[in-house]
C-alpha positions in Angstrom: 0.0 0.0 0.1 1.7 3.2 -1.2 1.3 6.4 0.7 0.3 9.2 -1.8 0.7 12.8 -0.7 -2.3 14.8 -1.7 -1.0 18.2 -3.0 -1.9 21.6 -1.8 -3.1 22.3 -5.3 -5.9 19.7 -4.5 -6.4 20.8 -0.9 -6.4 24.6 -1.2 -9.7 25.1 -3.1 -11.5 22.7 -0.6 -9.7 24.6 2.2 -10.9 27.9 0.8 -14.5 26.8 0.7 -14.2 25.4 4.3 -12.9 28.8 5.4 -15.7 30.7 4.0 -18.3 28.1 5.4 -16.9 28.2 8.9 -15.6 31.9 9.0 -12.2 30.3 10.4 -8.9 31.2 8.4 -6.8 28.2 7.8 -3.2 29.6 8.1 -1.6 26.2 7.0 -2.9 23.4 5.0 -2.8 20.0 6.9 -0.5 17.3 5.4 -2.9 15.2 3.5 -2.2 11.5 2.6 -4.0 8.7 0.9 -2.9 5.5 2.7 -4.9 2.6 3.8 -1.9 1.5 6.2 -1.8 4.9 7.8 -5.6 5.3 7.9 -5.9 1.9 9.7 -3.1 2.9 12.3 -5.0 6.2 13.0 -8.1 4.5 13.4 -6.7 2.1 15.9 -5.8 4.8 18.1 -8.1 5.6 21.2 -10.4 8.6 20.9 -11.0 8.1 17.2 -14.9 7.9 16.9 -15.5 5.8 14.0 -13.3 2.6 13.2 -15.0 2.2 9.7 -14.0 5.8 8.7 -13.0 6.6 5.1 -10.7 9.3 6.3 -9.4 10.7 9.7 -8.1 13.9 11.0 -5.2 14.3 13.5 -3.8 17.8 14.3 -2.3 19.0 11.1 -2.8 15.8 9.3 -5.5 14.1 7.1 -5.4 10.6 6.1 -7.9 9.2 3.6 -8.1 5.6 2.5 -6.1 5.1 -0.7 -9.0 2.9 -1.9 -11.5 5.7 -1.4 -9.3 8.5 -2.9 -10.0 9.6 -6.3 -8.9 13.2 -7.1 -11.4 13.3 -9.8 -14.4 12.3 -7.6 -16.3 14.9 -5.9 -17.6 12.4 -3.4 -14.0 11.5 -2.6 -13.1 15.1 -2.3 -16.1 15.7 0.1 -14.3 13.5 2.7 -11.3 15.9 2.7 -14.0 18.7 3.1 -15.2 16.9 6.4 -11.6 16.6 7.6 -10.8 20.1 6.9 -13.9 21.1 9.0 -12.3 19.4 11.8 -9.1 21.2 11.0 -10.9 24.6 11.5 -12.7 23.2 14.7 -9.1 22.7 16.1 -7.7 26.0 14.8 -10.9 28.1 15.9 -10.8 26.3 19.4 -14.5 26.2 19.4 -15.8 24.4 22.4 -18.2 21.4 21.8 -20.6 19.6 24.4 -18.9 16.3 23.3 -16.6 14.8 20.8 -19.6 13.6 18.7 -21.1 17.2 18.5 -18.0 18.0 16.2 -19.4 15.5 13.7 -22.7 17.5 13.2 -20.9 20.5 11.7 -18.4 18.3 9.7 -21.2 16.2 8.1 -23.5 19.0 7.5 -20.9 21.1 5.6 -19.7 18.0 3.8 -23.4 17.6 2.6 -23.5 21.4 1.8 -20.5 21.2 -0.2 -21.7 18.1 -2.3 -24.9 19.8 -2.8 -23.2 23.1 -4.1 -21.4 20.7 -6.5 -24.4 19.2 -7.8 -24.0 15.9 -5.8 -26.4 14.0 -3.6 -25.9 14.3 0.2 -23.7 11.7 1.7 -25.9 11.1 4.7 -29.3 12.1 5.8 -30.1 14.8 8.4 -31.7 12.2 10.6 -28.3 10.2 10.5 -26.3 13.3 11.3 -28.5 14.2 14.4 -28.1 10.6 15.6 -24.4 10.4 15.1 -23.7 13.8 16.6 -25.7 13.3 19.7 -23.6 13.3 22.8 -25.5 10.3 24.2 -24.6 8.3 20.9 -21.0 7.7 21.9 -21.1 7.0 25.6 -18.4 4.6 26.3 -19.0 1.8 28.8 -17.1 3.9 31.4 -19.3 7.0 30.6 -22.4 5.0 30.4 -21.6 3.6 33.9 -20.8 7.1 35.3 -24.1 8.4 33.8 -25.9 5.6 35.7 -24.0 6.4 38.9 -25.0 10.1 38.7 -28.8 9.5 38.2 
């Protein structure tokens, strides 16, 4: 599995759209790589929400599945838009009620970008609401703590 760097020429227009949508300037583009091996490693780290994700964001880095990545595909590019939203969330230091709540903005803007480019939304609004609910991602420890608090 070869790591393929995704160039700033590809990322810059997507980042520009995300900057306008979020009103958060992006002073530096994240290093972006298409790599199944690296994505698998990132997704195995604790704190990553979705182990079946096609792409992931770490501070200053985006990794997308090399199988999913197609620079000609708007759907494929939309995953980078989603991860760039996470980049602006970190840069903007906005506070969220829980990690899952960050997904709401990322999926909604991913869908909006797809729509602006004549594509169907990736996921439904109902799905976004469900996945971004703070109660949706209670770990066993959090669930136990919540039970103890009630």
